[in-house]
C-alpha positions in Angstrom: 1.4 16.1 75.5 4.5 15.3 73.7 4.5 13.7 70.3 6.7 10.8 69.2 8.2 11.1 65.8 7.9 7.8 64.0 11.1 6.7 62.2 10.6 6.0 58.6 10.9 2.3 57.7 14.2 1.5 55.9 13.6 0.4 52.3 14.1 -3.4 51.8 17.6 -4.2 50.6 17.7 -4.7 46.8 19.1 -7.9 45.5 22.3 -7.6 43.6 21.7 -7.8 39.9 22.9 -11.1 38.4 26.2 -11.0 36.4 25.7 -10.8 32.7 25.4 -14.1 31.0 28.6 -14.7 29.0 28.0 -15.2 25.2 28.1 -18.7 23.9 31.5 -19.9 22.8 32.5 -22.3 20.0 35.2 -25.0 19.9 35.0 -25.4 16.1 37.9 -23.1 15.2 40.1 -24.9 17.6 38.9 -28.3 16.3 39.8 -27.3 12.8 43.4 -27.9 13.8 42.6 -31.6 13.4 41.8 -30.9 9.8 45.4 -30.5 9.0 45.9 -34.3 9.2 43.6 -35.2 6.3 44.8 -32.2 4.3 48.4 -33.2 4.7 47.6 -36.8 3.8 45.8 -35.6 0.6 48.7 -33.4 -0.2 51.2 -36.3 0.3 49.2 -38.5 -2.2 49.2 -35.7 -4.8 53.0 -35.2 -4.5 53.4 -38.7 -5.8 51.4 -37.9 -9.0 52.9 -36.6 -12.2 52.8 -32.8 -12.4 50.1 -31.2 -14.5 47.9 -28.1 -14.3 45.2 -30.1 -12.4 47.6 -31.5 -9.8 49.3 -28.2 -9.3 46.0 -26.4 -8.7 44.9 -29.2 -6.3 48.2 -29.0 -4.4 47.9 -25.2 -4.0 44.3 -25.5 -2.8 44.9 -28.3 -0.3 48.1 -26.8 1.0 46.4 -23.5 1.7 43.5 -25.2 3.5 45.9 -27.2 5.7 47.4 -23.8 6.7 44.0 -22.3 7.4 43.1 -25.2 9.6 46.0 -24.3 11.9 45.5 -20.5 11.7 41.7 -20.0 11.3 40.3 -16.5 11.0 37.2 -14.6 10.0 37.4 -11.4 8.0 34.5 -9.7 9.7 36.1 -7.8 12.6 39.5 -9.6 12.0 38.6 -12.5 14.3 41.4 -15.0 14.9 42.0 -18.0 17.1 45.7 -17.6 17.5 47.1 -14.1 17.9 50.0 -14.4 15.5 51.1 -12.7 12.3 50.4 -16.0 10.6 46.7 -15.4 11.4 46.9 -12.0 9.6 43.8 -11.3 7.5 46.0 -9.9 4.7 48.3 -13.0 4.6 45.4 -15.5 4.7 43.5 -13.6 2.0 46.5 -13.6 -0.2 46.9 -17.3 0.1 43.2 -17.9 -0.4 43.2 -15.8 -3.6 45.6 -18.2 -5.2 43.9 -21.3 -3.9 40.4 -20.2 -5.0 41.5 -19.2 -8.5 43.3 -22.6 -8.7 40.0 -24.3 -7.7 38.0 -22.7 -10.4 40.7 -23.3 -13.0 40.3 -27.0 -12.1 36.6 -27.0 -12.4 36.8 -25.1 -15.8 39.3 -27.6 -17.2 37.3 -30.6 -15.9 34.1 -29.2 -17.5 35.8 -28.7 -20.8 37.2 -32.3 -20.7 33.8 -33.7 -19.8 32.2 -31.7 -22.6 34.7 -33.1 -25.1 33.8 -36.6 -24.0 30.1 -36.1 -23.7 28.2 -33.3 -25.5 30.9 -31.4 -27.5 28.9 -28.2 -27.2 30.6 -24.9 -27.8 28.2 -23.1 -25.4 29.3 -25.4 -22.6 32.9 -24.6 -23.3 32.1 -20.9 -23.2 30.3 -21.3 -19.8 33.2 -23.3 -18.4 35.6 -20.6 -19.5 33.6 -18.0 -17.4 34.4 -19.8 -14.1 37.9 -18.4 -13.5 37.1 -14.8 -14.5 34.1 -14.8 -12.2 36.3 -16.1 -9.4 38.8 -13.3 -10.1 35.8 -10.8 -9.8 34.9 -12.4 -6.5 38.5 -11.8 -5.3 38.2 -8.1 -6.2 35.0 -7.9 -4.1 36.4 -9.6 -1.0 39.7 -7.6 -1.1 37.7 -4.4 -1.5 35.5 -5.4 1.5 38.5 -6.1 3.7 40.5 -3.0 2.7 37.5 -0.6 2.9 36.2 -2.3 6.0 32.7 -2.8 4.8 30.7 -6.1 5.0 28.3 -4.9 2.3 30.7 -5.9 -0.5 30.9 -9.4 0.9 27.4 -10.0 -0.5 28.7 -9.5 -4.0 31.6 -11.8 -3.4 29.4 -14.5 -2.1 26.9 -14.0 -4.9 29.7 -14.5 -7.3 30.3 -17.9 -5.7 26.6 -18.7 -6.0 26.7 -17.9 -9.7 29.9 -19.9 -10.3 28.3 -23.0 -8.8 25.0 -22.5 -10.5 27.0 -22.6 -13.8 29.1 -25.6 -12.7 26.0 -27.6 -11.4 24.1 -26.8 -14.6 27.0 -28.0 -16.8 27.1 -31.3 -14.9 23.4 -31.7 -15.1 23.8 -31.5 -18.9 26.6 -34.1 -18.8 24.4 -36.4 -16.7 21.5 -35.9 -19.1 23.7 -37.0 -21.9 24.6 -40.2 -20.1 27.9 -39.3 -18.3 27.6 -40.8 -14.8 31.3 -40.5 -13.9 32.5 -39.8 -10.4 33.5 -36.2 -11.5 29.9 -35.5 -12.6 28.3 -37.0 -9.5 30.6 -35.1 -7.1 29.8 -31.8 -8.8 26.1 -32.5 -8.6 26.3 -33.5 -4.9 28.2 -30.3 -4.1 25.7 -28.2 -6.0 22.7 -29.9 -4.2 24.2 -29.2 -0.8 26.0 -25.9 -1.4 23.4 -23.8 -3.3 20.7 -24.0 -0.6 23.3 -23.3 2.0 24.6 -20.3 0.1 21.1 -18.9 -0.2 20.9 -18.9 3.6 24.4 -17.4 3.7 23.4 -14.5 1.4 20.4 -13.8 3.6 22.6 -13.8 6.6 25.0 -11.2 5.0 22.0 -9.0 4.2 21.0 -9.1 7.9 24.3 -7.7 9.1 24.1 -4.1 10.4 26.3 -2.6 7.8 25.5 0.5 5.7 25.3 0.2 1.9 28.5 0.7 0.0 29.2 4.2 -1.2 32.0 5.5 -3.5 32.5 8.3 -1.0 34.3 5.9 1.4 36.9 5.1 -1.3 39.8 7.4 -0.3 43.5 6.9 -0.2 43.6 7.3 3.6 40.9 4.7 4.1 42.7 2.3 1.8 46.0 2.7 3.6 44.3 2.3 6.9 42.5 -0.8 5.7 45.7 -2.4 4.5 47.3 -1.7 7.8 44.3 -3.1 9.7 44.3 -6.2 7.5 48.0 -6.8 8.2 48.3 -6.0 11.9 44.9 -5.9 13.6 43.6 -9.1 15.2 40.9 -9.8 17.7 41.3 -13.2 19.4 38.0 -14.7 20.2 36.1 -18.0 20.8 32.7 -16.3 20.9 30.4 -18.2 18.6 28.8 -15.1 17.2 32.2 -13.6 16.3 32.8 -16.7 14.1 29.4 -16.3 12.3 27.4 -18.8 14.3 26.4 -22.1 12.6 26.9 -20.4 9.2 30.6 -19.8 9.9 31.1 -23.1 11.6 29.7 -25.2 8.8 31.6 -23.1 6.3 34.9 -23.8 8.0 34.3 -27.5 8.1 33.0 -27.9 4.6 35.5 -25.6 2.9 38.7 -26.6 4.8 38.1 -30.3 5.1 35.5 -31.6 2.6 36.5 -29.5 -0.4 40.1 -30.7 -0.5 38.7 -34.3 -0.7 36.7 -33.3 -3.8 39.8 -31.7 -5.5 42.0 -34.6 -4.6 39.4 -37.0 -6.0 39.4 -35.1 -9.3 43.2 -35.6 -9.7 43.0 -39.3 -8.7 40.3 -39.8 -11.3 42.4 -38.2 -14.0 45.4 -40.3 -12.9 43.2 -43.5 -13.4 42.5 -42.5 -16.9 46.1 -41.7 -17.6 47.1 -45.1 -16.3 45.2 -46.9 -19.0 
């Protein structure tokens, strides 16, 4: 009796694995190009005012922000929207260094003037005078972070900004307490009420980044030179939302590049009103 060998059943065909889901994208960096319009308008209004230290600082800040609206970038991983040398991390940071120091010089001068008109307290003048040096310290941290290619130093830069606006908000609370309800005081208080909670979340976000703690062992001539070259020439074009920092990065771009120039322009306009009388 012959036996019949049974053919093994063929395995069922496996369904092809679905393609990976593309990461969420963002239109905010591209939309920032529209921000050049209000910035140029603000700059045009300031060009018609008499030159002073305040107007010069405001012009620098607003002009740089108009540029950054067109060529947005993010220092982490050298993310850019437009792959051009004008989006260079090095060039943008150089411009931002001057604009940010100008910003804090303005706030320091305004605080001293408000103090002279309100409280006439030497301690307030001393605290106001700390704002530009703390800003310079913040620039040292951010430049070191970019050149040494480590996000851990960004925390110290952002904490410096947190400290600056704790001081500025505290000074304006003092002015309000002593009866000064001017536009300059109210704007600083509104900024502090919105910015300080946001910056607290920002600092937590930086701590969550997967970056090793800073160590002096990474500070070498070769790493510094490589970091400078990277900051000048390396760019990664992206519209991926995570590359731009998610909602933290999106809200930062809008508030910094569009709303902050309005604040600084308003300061100069208020001073011009006083000078007109």
